[in-house]
PDB file as gemmi writes it, atoms N, CA and C in Angstrom:
CRYST1    1.000    1.000    1.000  90.00  90.00  90.00 P 1                      
ATOM      1  N   MET A   1     -13.013  38.974   0.571  1.00  0.00           N  
ATOM      2  CA  MET A   1     -12.029  38.364  -0.307  1.00  0.00           C  
ATOM      3  C   MET A   1     -12.559  37.047  -0.875  1.00  0.00           C  
ATOM      4  N   LEU A   2     -13.191  36.247  -0.009  1.00  0.00           N  
ATOM      5  CA  LEU A   2     -13.735  34.973  -0.467  1.00  0.00           C  
ATOM      6  C   LEU A   2     -14.838  35.197  -1.489  1.00  0.00           C  
ATOM      7  N   GLN A   3     -15.656  36.200  -1.267  1.00  0.00           N  
ATOM      8  CA  GLN A   3     -16.738  36.507  -2.209  1.00  0.00           C  
ATOM      9  C   GLN A   3     -16.162  36.897  -3.564  1.00  0.00           C  
ATOM     10  N   LEU A   4     -15.093  37.670  -3.561  1.00  0.00           N  
ATOM     11  CA  LEU A   4     -14.457  38.084  -4.808  1.00  0.00           C  
ATOM     12  C   LEU A   4     -13.913  36.868  -5.551  1.00  0.00           C  
ATOM     13  N   ASN A   5     -13.257  35.960  -4.820  1.00  0.00           N  
ATOM     14  CA  ASN A   5     -12.710  34.757  -5.447  1.00  0.00           C  
ATOM     15  C   ASN A   5     -13.812  33.888  -6.029  1.00  0.00           C  
ATOM     16  N   SER A   6     -14.926  33.754  -5.318  1.00  0.00           N  
ATOM     17  CA  SER A   6     -16.018  32.931  -5.840  1.00  0.00           C  
ATOM     18  C   SER A   6     -16.665  33.594  -7.051  1.00  0.00           C  
ATOM     19  N   ASN A   7     -16.727  34.926  -7.064  1.00  0.00           N  
ATOM     20  CA  ASN A   7     -17.269  35.627  -8.231  1.00  0.00           C  
ATOM     21  C   ASN A   7     -16.373  35.419  -9.451  1.00  0.00           C  
ATOM     22  N   ILE A   8     -15.069  35.492  -9.243  1.00  0.00           N  
ATOM     23  CA  ILE A   8     -14.128  35.266 -10.345  1.00  0.00           C  
ATOM     24  C   ILE A   8     -14.239  33.832 -10.834  1.00  0.00           C  
ATOM     25  N   ALA A   9     -14.316  32.896  -9.895  1.00  0.00           N  
ATOM     26  CA  ALA A   9     -14.417  31.482 -10.267  1.00  0.00           C  
ATOM     27  C   ALA A   9     -15.700  31.210 -11.041  1.00  0.00           C  
ATOM     28  N   SER A  10     -16.815  31.776 -10.598  1.00  0.00           N  
ATOM     29  CA  SER A  10     -18.078  31.534 -11.303  1.00  0.00           C  
ATOM     30  C   SER A  10     -18.052  32.164 -12.691  1.00  0.00           C  
ATOM     31  N   ALA A  11     -17.397  33.310 -12.842  1.00  0.00           N  
ATOM     32  CA  ALA A  11     -17.292  33.934 -14.161  1.00  0.00           C  
ATOM     33  C   ALA A  11     -16.436  33.086 -15.091  1.00  0.00           C  
ATOM     34  N   LEU A  12     -15.355  32.532 -14.563  1.00  0.00           N  
ATOM     35  CA  LEU A  12     -14.494  31.678 -15.382  1.00  0.00           C  
ATOM     36  C   LEU A  12     -15.197  30.386 -15.767  1.00  0.00           C  
ATOM     37  N   ILE A  13     -15.878  29.777 -14.809  1.00  0.00           N  
ATOM     38  CA  ILE A  13     -16.568  28.522 -15.081  1.00  0.00           C  
ATOM     39  C   ILE A  13     -17.701  28.746 -16.081  1.00  0.00           C  
ATOM     40  N   GLY A  14     -18.359  29.884 -15.995  1.00  0.00           N  
ATOM     41  CA  GLY A  14     -19.437  30.184 -16.927  1.00  0.00           C  
ATOM     42  C   GLY A  14     -18.964  30.303 -18.364  1.00  0.00           C  
ATOM     43  N   SER A  15     -17.702  30.663 -18.564  1.00  0.00           N  
ATOM     44  CA  SER A  15     -17.196  30.827 -19.927  1.00  0.00           C  
ATOM     45  C   SER A  15     -16.573  29.548 -20.479  1.00  0.00           C  
ATOM     46  N   LEU A  16     -16.463  28.490 -19.669  1.00  0.00           N  
ATOM     47  CA  LEU A  16     -15.869  27.237 -20.131  1.00  0.00           C  
ATOM     48  C   LEU A  16     -16.930  26.320 -20.724  1.00  0.00           C  
ATOM     49  N   THR A  17     -16.497  25.486 -21.651  1.00  0.00           N  
ATOM     50  CA  THR A  17     -17.410  24.502 -22.225  1.00  0.00           C  
ATOM     51  C   THR A  17     -17.440  23.271 -21.330  1.00  0.00           C  
ATOM     52  N   LEU A  18     -18.394  22.400 -21.580  1.00  0.00           N  
ATOM     53  CA  LEU A  18     -18.534  21.179 -20.793  1.00  0.00           C  
ATOM     54  C   LEU A  18     -17.298  20.296 -20.933  1.00  0.00           C  
ATOM     55  N   GLU A  19     -16.747  20.208 -22.129  1.00  0.00           N  
ATOM     56  CA  GLU A  19     -15.558  19.383 -22.355  1.00  0.00           C  
ATOM     57  C   GLU A  19     -14.369  19.913 -21.559  1.00  0.00           C  
ATOM     58  N   GLU A  20     -14.225  21.237 -21.511  1.00  0.00           N  
ATOM     59  CA  GLU A  20     -13.118  21.831 -20.753  1.00  0.00           C  
ATOM     60  C   GLU A  20     -13.278  21.567 -19.258  1.00  0.00           C  
ATOM     61  N   LEU A  21     -14.510  21.667 -18.758  1.00  0.00           N  
ATOM     62  CA  LEU A  21     -14.752  21.380 -17.346  1.00  0.00           C  
ATOM     63  C   LEU A  21     -14.460  19.921 -17.021  1.00  0.00           C  
ATOM     64  N   GLU A  22     -14.886  19.004 -17.896  1.00  0.00           N  
ATOM     65  CA  GLU A  22     -14.619  17.586 -17.678  1.00  0.00           C  
ATOM     66  C   GLU A  22     -13.121  17.308 -17.696  1.00  0.00           C  
ATOM     67  N   ALA A  23     -12.393  17.976 -18.581  1.00  0.00           N  
ATOM     68  CA  ALA A  23     -10.940  17.808 -18.639  1.00  0.00           C  
ATOM     69  C   ALA A  23     -10.287  18.315 -17.353  1.00  0.00           C  
ATOM     70  N   MET A  24     -10.784  19.435 -16.818  1.00  0.00           N  
ATOM     71  CA  MET A  24     -10.238  19.968 -15.561  1.00  0.00           C  
ATOM     72  C   MET A  24     -10.484  18.999 -14.412  1.00  0.00           C  
ATOM     73  N   VAL A  25     -11.680  18.426 -14.351  1.00  0.00           N  
ATOM     74  CA  VAL A  25     -12.011  17.477 -13.286  1.00  0.00           C  
ATOM     75  C   VAL A  25     -11.133  16.241 -13.392  1.00  0.00           C  
ATOM     76  N   GLU A  26     -10.950  15.730 -14.594  1.00  0.00           N  
ATOM     77  CA  GLU A  26     -10.111  14.544 -14.799  1.00  0.00           C  
ATOM     78  C   GLU A  26      -8.664  14.832 -14.411  1.00  0.00           C  
ATOM     79  N   GLN A  27      -8.180  16.024 -14.729  1.00  0.00           N  
ATOM     80  CA  GLN A  27      -6.814  16.410 -14.360  1.00  0.00           C  
ATOM     81  C   GLN A  27      -6.659  16.448 -12.843  1.00  0.00           C  
ATOM     82  N   LYS A  28      -7.657  16.988 -12.149  1.00  0.00           N  
ATOM     83  CA  LYS A  28      -7.616  17.035 -10.683  1.00  0.00           C  
ATOM     84  C   LYS A  28      -7.621  15.628 -10.099  1.00  0.00           C  
ATOM     85  N   ARG A  29      -8.408  14.723 -10.676  1.00  0.00           N  
ATOM     86  CA  ARG A  29      -8.448  13.336 -10.197  1.00  0.00           C  
ATOM     87  C   ARG A  29      -7.086  12.674 -10.353  1.00  0.00           C  
ATOM     88  N   GLN A  30      -6.446  12.888 -11.497  1.00  0.00           N  
ATOM     89  CA  GLN A  30      -5.138  12.286 -11.729  1.00  0.00           C  
ATOM     90  C   GLN A  30      -4.097  12.861 -10.777  1.00  0.00           C  
ATOM     91  N   ASP A  31      -4.157  14.169 -10.526  1.00  0.00           N  
ATOM     92  CA  ASP A  31      -3.225  14.787  -9.580  1.00  0.00           C  
ATOM     93  C   ASP A  31      -3.419  14.219  -8.185  1.00  0.00           C  
ATOM     94  N   PHE A  32      -4.674  14.002  -7.794  1.00  0.00           N  
ATOM     95  CA  PHE A  32      -4.956  13.462  -6.464  1.00  0.00           C  
ATOM     96  C   PHE A  32      -4.419  12.042  -6.338  1.00  0.00           C  
ATOM     97  N   LYS A  33      -4.572  11.246  -7.384  1.00  0.00           N  
ATOM     98  CA  LYS A  33      -4.076   9.867  -7.347  1.00  0.00           C  
ATOM     99  C   LYS A  33      -2.559   9.835  -7.216  1.00  0.00           C  
ATOM    100  N   LYS A  34      -1.879  10.788  -7.822  1.00  0.00           N  
ATOM    101  CA  LYS A  34      -0.419  10.849  -7.723  1.00  0.00           C  
ATOM    102  C   LYS A  34       0.012  11.175  -6.298  1.00  0.00           C  
ATOM    103  N   LEU A  35      -0.743  12.031  -5.622  1.00  0.00           N  
ATOM    104  CA  LEU A  35      -0.368  12.457  -4.276  1.00  0.00           C  
ATOM    105  C   LEU A  35      -0.645  11.393  -3.224  1.00  0.00           C  
ATOM    106  N   SER A  36      -1.606  10.532  -3.453  1.00  0.00           N  
ATOM    107  CA  SER A  36      -2.003   9.580  -2.424  1.00  0.00           C  
ATOM    108  C   SER A  36      -1.459   8.173  -2.686  1.00  0.00           C  
ATOM    109  N   ALA A  37      -0.177   8.085  -2.989  1.00  0.00           N  
ATOM    110  CA  ALA A  37       0.439   6.778  -3.196  1.00  0.00           C  
ATOM    111  C   ALA A  37       0.539   6.053  -1.856  1.00  0.00           C  
ATOM    112  N   PRO A  38       0.365   4.737  -1.852  1.00  0.00           N  
ATOM    113  CA  PRO A  38       0.429   4.002  -0.586  1.00  0.00           C  
ATOM    114  C   PRO A  38       1.828   4.044   0.027  1.00  0.00           C  
ATOM    115  N   VAL A  39       1.856   4.064   1.337  1.00  0.00           N  
ATOM    116  CA  VAL A  39       3.118   4.110   2.069  1.00  0.00           C  
ATOM    117  C   VAL A  39       3.516   2.689   2.423  1.00  0.00           C  
ATOM    118  N   LYS A  40       4.729   2.322   2.072  1.00  0.00           N  
ATOM    119  CA  LYS A  40       5.218   0.986   2.400  1.00  0.00           C  
ATOM    120  C   LYS A  40       6.010   1.075   3.695  1.00  0.00           C  
ATOM    121  N   MET A  41       5.608   0.277   4.664  1.00  0.00           N  
ATOM    122  CA  MET A  41       6.272   0.284   5.964  1.00  0.00           C  
ATOM    123  C   MET A  41       6.930  -1.069   6.193  1.00  0.00           C  
ATOM    124  N   THR A  42       8.084  -1.030   6.814  1.00  0.00           N  
ATOM    125  CA  THR A  42       8.744  -2.276   7.176  1.00  0.00           C  
ATOM    126  C   THR A  42       8.096  -2.822   8.439  1.00  0.00           C  
ATOM    127  N   GLU A  43       8.388  -4.060   8.731  1.00  0.00           N  
ATOM    128  CA  GLU A  43       7.841  -4.683   9.938  1.00  0.00           C  
ATOM    129  C   GLU A  43       8.313  -3.932  11.184  1.00  0.00           C  
ATOM    130  N   LYS A  44       9.551  -3.474  11.154  1.00  0.00           N  
ATOM    131  CA  LYS A  44      10.115  -2.723  12.284  1.00  0.00           C  
ATOM    132  C   LYS A  44       9.340  -1.419  12.508  1.00  0.00           C  
ATOM    133  N   ASP A  45       9.005  -0.721  11.421  1.00  0.00           N  
ATOM    134  CA  ASP A  45       8.240   0.523  11.532  1.00  0.00           C  
ATOM    135  C   ASP A  45       6.838   0.271  12.072  1.00  0.00           C  
ATOM    136  N   LYS A  46       6.214  -0.813  11.633  1.00  0.00           N  
ATOM    137  CA  LYS A  46       4.876  -1.143  12.117  1.00  0.00           C  
ATOM    138  C   LYS A  46       4.884  -1.404  13.619  1.00  0.00           C  
ATOM    139  N   ILE A  47       5.875  -2.169  14.072  1.00  0.00           N  
ATOM    140  CA  ILE A  47       5.982  -2.471  15.505  1.00  0.00           C  
ATOM    141  C   ILE A  47       6.252  -1.193  16.289  1.00  0.00           C  
ATOM    142  N   ARG A  48       7.138  -0.358  15.778  1.00  0.00           N  
ATOM    143  CA  ARG A  48       7.477   0.907  16.452  1.00  0.00           C  
ATOM    144  C   ARG A  48       6.240   1.798  16.586  1.00  0.00           C  
ATOM    145  N   ASN A  49       5.481   1.953  15.498  1.00  0.00           N  
ATOM    146  CA  ASN A  49       4.279   2.786  15.541  1.00  0.00           C  
ATOM    147  C   ASN A  49       3.232   2.219  16.490  1.00  0.00           C  
ATOM    148  N   TYR A  50       3.097   0.893  16.502  1.00  0.00           N  
ATOM    149  CA  TYR A  50       2.145   0.260  17.411  1.00  0.00           C  
ATOM    150  C   TYR A  50       2.533   0.536  18.860  1.00  0.00           C  
ATOM    151  N   CYS A  51       3.816   0.398  19.163  1.00  0.00           N  
ATOM    152  CA  CYS A  51       4.284   0.633  20.534  1.00  0.00           C  
ATOM    153  C   CYS A  51       4.111   2.096  20.941  1.00  0.00           C  
ATOM    154  N   ILE A  52       4.391   2.996  20.040  1.00  0.00           N  
ATOM    155  CA  ILE A  52       4.229   4.425  20.350  1.00  0.00           C  
ATOM    156  C   ILE A  52       2.767   4.742  20.629  1.00  0.00           C  
ATOM    157  N   ASP A  53       1.859   4.226  19.803  1.00  0.00           N  
ATOM    158  CA  ASP A  53       0.428   4.459  20.024  1.00  0.00           C  
ATOM    159  C   ASP A  53      -0.035   3.865  21.347  1.00  0.00           C  
ATOM    160  N   LEU A  54       0.454   2.669  21.655  1.00  0.00           N  
ATOM    161  CA  LEU A  54       0.086   2.017  22.905  1.00  0.00           C  
ATOM    162  C   LEU A  54       0.572   2.823  24.106  1.00  0.00           C  
ATOM    163  N   LEU A  55       1.803   3.309  24.039  1.00  0.00           N  
ATOM    164  CA  LEU A  55       2.340   4.115  25.137  1.00  0.00           C  
ATOM    165  C   LEU A  55       1.582   5.429  25.298  1.00  0.00           C  
ATOM    166  N   LYS A  56       1.206   6.045  24.186  1.00  0.00           N  
ATOM    167  CA  LYS A  56       0.443   7.293  24.269  1.00  0.00           C  
ATOM    168  C   LYS A  56      -0.880   7.065  24.988  1.00  0.00           C  
ATOM    169  N   LYS A  57      -1.536   5.957  24.678  1.00  0.00           N  
ATOM    170  CA  LYS A  57      -2.819   5.662  25.319  1.00  0.00           C  
ATOM    171  C   LYS A  57      -2.648   5.374  26.800  1.00  0.00           C  
ATOM    172  N   LYS A  58      -1.549   4.730  27.162  1.00  0.00           N  
ATOM    173  CA  LYS A  58      -1.325   4.361  28.563  1.00  0.00           C  
ATOM    174  C   LYS A  58      -0.821   5.537  29.395  1.00  0.00           C  
ATOM    175  N   LEU A  59       0.014   6.385  28.814  1.00  0.00           N  
ATOM    176  CA  LEU A  59       0.652   7.452  29.579  1.00  0.00           C  
ATOM    177  C   LEU A  59      -0.194   8.710  29.690  1.00  0.00           C  
ATOM    178  N   TYR A  60      -1.006   8.988  28.695  1.00  0.00           N  
ATOM    179  CA  TYR A  60      -1.811  10.200  28.710  1.00  0.00           C  
ATOM    180  C   TYR A  60      -3.256   9.849  29.026  1.00  0.00           C  
ATOM    181  N   ALA A  61      -3.763  10.470  30.071  1.00  0.00           N  
ATOM    182  CA  ALA A  61      -5.156  10.224  30.453  1.00  0.00           C  
ATOM    183  C   ALA A  61      -6.083  10.833  29.406  1.00  0.00           C  
ATOM    184  N   PRO A  62      -7.204  10.206  29.129  1.00  0.00           N  
ATOM    185  CA  PRO A  62      -8.148  10.780  28.162  1.00  0.00           C  
ATOM    186  C   PRO A  62      -8.722  12.095  28.675  1.00  0.00           C  
ATOM    187  N   ARG A  63      -8.952  13.007  27.782  1.00  0.00           N  
ATOM    188  CA  ARG A  63      -9.489  14.320  28.153  1.00  0.00           C  
ATOM    189  C   ARG A  63     -10.989  14.333  27.919  1.00  0.00           C  
ATOM    190  N   TYR A  64     -11.694  14.717  28.941  1.00  0.00           N  
ATOM    191  CA  TYR A  64     -13.150  14.792  28.844  1.00  0.00           C  
ATOM    192  C   TYR A  64     -13.577  16.245  28.854  1.00  0.00           C  
ATOM    193  N   LYS A  65     -14.572  16.547  28.078  1.00  0.00           N  
ATOM    194  CA  LYS A  65     -15.080  17.927  28.038  1.00  0.00           C  
ATOM    195  C   LYS A  65     -16.361  18.020  28.805  1.00  0.00           C  
TER     196      LYS A  65                                                      
END                                                                             
């Protein structure tokens, strides 16, 4: 299935012009920037997350392989 998808993708990419490929890449970059907006946390949330992480480290022993 993966081979079929890559064959279809290579056939499609082969028929596109350089300008179309650049436009597709730019569109993907803009979509990625929209998805990765910074998260604003309140001071209370920061303290809560810090305490939870600290408790996890103290309560759960590290696992060694």
